N, C-alpha and C positions, 0 to 999 in steps of 0.2 A: 487488376481491379481488387478493391479492398475486400469484397465479399469472397473472392477466390482465395485471397490470403488468409481469411478467417477459417474457411472450411477445408481447404486442401490439406493442411497439416493434420487434420483428423483422420485422413486415410492412412491406415497403418500406424495409428497413434502410438508413440513411443515415449510417453511421459510428458509431464508438464513443462519441464525445462526445454525439451526438444520442440514441443509445440510452439512456445513463444519465440524461440530463436528462429524457427522456420517462418512463423507469421510475420515477424519484422523483416526477415530477409526477403520475403515475397512482396514487401511494400505495404503490409498491413499496419494498422494503428493500434492504439491501446483500448479501443472500444468506445461505445457511445457514452459511457459514464465519465469520460475525460473531456467532454465538451458540452456545450449547451447549458440547460438549466441545472443538470446534475453537477457540473463543474462549478457553476456559480454558487450553488448551495454549499458545496464543500469548501470553496475558497472563503466564503463569508464566515463560516464557522471557524476555520483554522486561523484566518487573519485576526479575527476578534480574540481568539484564545491566545495567540502569540503576543498580541499587544497587552491583554489583560494580565498575563502572567510573566511578563518581562522575559520571554524566551529569547536567548541570545543566538542560538543556532539550531538548525534542523537537519537531521539525517533521514533520508527516505530509502526504504528497501523496496525497489520496484518502481523506479521513476518513469519507466515507459518512454513514450515519445515526447514528453514534456509539455503537452497541451494544457494539462491541468496546472502545471507550474507557472504558466504565463499569467495566471490570476493571483499568484501567491505574493505575499508581502512579508518575506523573512529576512532578518538581518544578515544571515549567512546560511548557506545550504550546501549539502553534499548529497547527490543523487546516485544510487547504485542500481544496476540492472544486469541481467544475465546476457542480454543481447548486445553485440557489438554495434549493430545498426542503430538500435535505440540510443545508445550512448553517443554515437557519432551525430545523430540528428539533434540531440540535446546540446552538444557542444557547439554545433553550428547555430542553433536557434538562440542560444544565450551567450554567444561568443563575445558580446560587448559588455557582459555583466560580470565583473570580477568577484562578486559575492556568491556566485554559483559555480560549483565544481561537480564533475561527473566522473565515475569510474566503473569498470566492470566489477561485478560481484566476485569474480575469480581473483581480483586484485585487492579485495578488501582485507585490511590488516588490523581490524579492531577499533577503528575510529568510533567515537561516540559524540553525543550532542545533548543539549538541554532537552530536546524533544526528538524521539524516534518515531517515525511515521510509516504507516502501512495503509494504502488506499486501494481497495478493490483487488487485493492480491490473494488473500487467504483462501477464498473459494475456488481459486484456480490451482491450488497445490493439492493434487489428487492423491499423492503418495504420502503415507504416514510419516516416513522418515524425513521427507522434504518439508512437510508441514511443521513438524516439531522442531527441526533444525532451524527453520525460518523464525519461529516464535522465540527460540532461545537467543538467536542472534539479535532480533529486534529488541527484546527486553534487556539484554546486556548492554545495548547501545544507548538506552535512554537514561541520561544522568538524573533528570528530574521527572520527565513525563514520557509516557508512551501513548500514542493516539492510533487507534485501529478503526478503519471504516470497512465493515464487512457484514455478512449475515451471521447469525448465530442460531442454529437450529439443529436438533438431533433427528436422525433417521429420515432426512429428506430424500426423496427419490432421485436416482441418478438418471437424468435424461440426456446429458451431454458428456462425452468422455473427458473433456477438459474442465469440467465443473464438478465440484463436490462441496456441498454445504455441510458444515460441522457445528458442534456445540462449542463455539469459540469462547464464550464467556465462562463456561464450566472448565474448559481446558486451561484458560489463563488463571482462574482462581486457584486451581489445584497445583499448577506448575510454578506460579510466581507469587508466593505468599508475602514477599517483600514489597508488593505494590497494592495500593488502595484504589478502588474504583471511585471516581469523582462523580457520584450520582447528582450532586447539586449542580455541577456544571452541565451535565447532559440534560437536566430538566429545563434548561434555558434554550436548548437547541431547537431549530425548526423541526417539523414532522419528518420522519424517516422516509426513505425512498423504497418503493416496492421492488423486489427482485424475484418475481415469479415464484417457483416452488420453494425457493430458499427463504421465503418470508420477506423481511425487511432488511435492506442494507442500511446500517446506521453507525453512528459514532459510538465508540467505547473508549473512555478516557481514563487513564491510570496515572497515579502519582507514586514515585518511589518513596518508600518510608525512609526517614532519616537514619543513616548508618547502614542501610541494607545494600 
């Protein structure tokens, strides 16, 4: 059962990577945010952005079970994940679509794309080293844009072992000076989605400066 797959890996919790590998191995999914109204909202924003900015290809770090991707309209796509089960599900789900490719993060060799994407991942990276390594990889992979969908809040209480809300906007601003926040784009987006003690899960859109 999916509820068991969500909570059982928290017993003897051994880090974020291990948690998600176990969760998918036990038959769990990517969570409520990958379906329903939340997924439709994210798909509308992303599909509109891809069309408006002539995005040729997308690379996503943390593609999960692929449910969110079913609503996407990308010219070309590469999805990466740490879970063998998640990658196998995605390959089966999109087996008839040659525009979509999937690979284990362990096999990542530095591919990039017009747009590098992160959806509902950052607040699940509870270890500092894992979190900053992920950000470095994400921003290195975005040739033109990086789009993050996450919370951004400092000093949020830790109520779950596999969730940690951080000051994502502050970290990105300090770590990646070669990127500019596209506030004018975000002003056009629908209202953010509430994420409990983490405040609001929302889009943060960045453009790589010319020559950086």
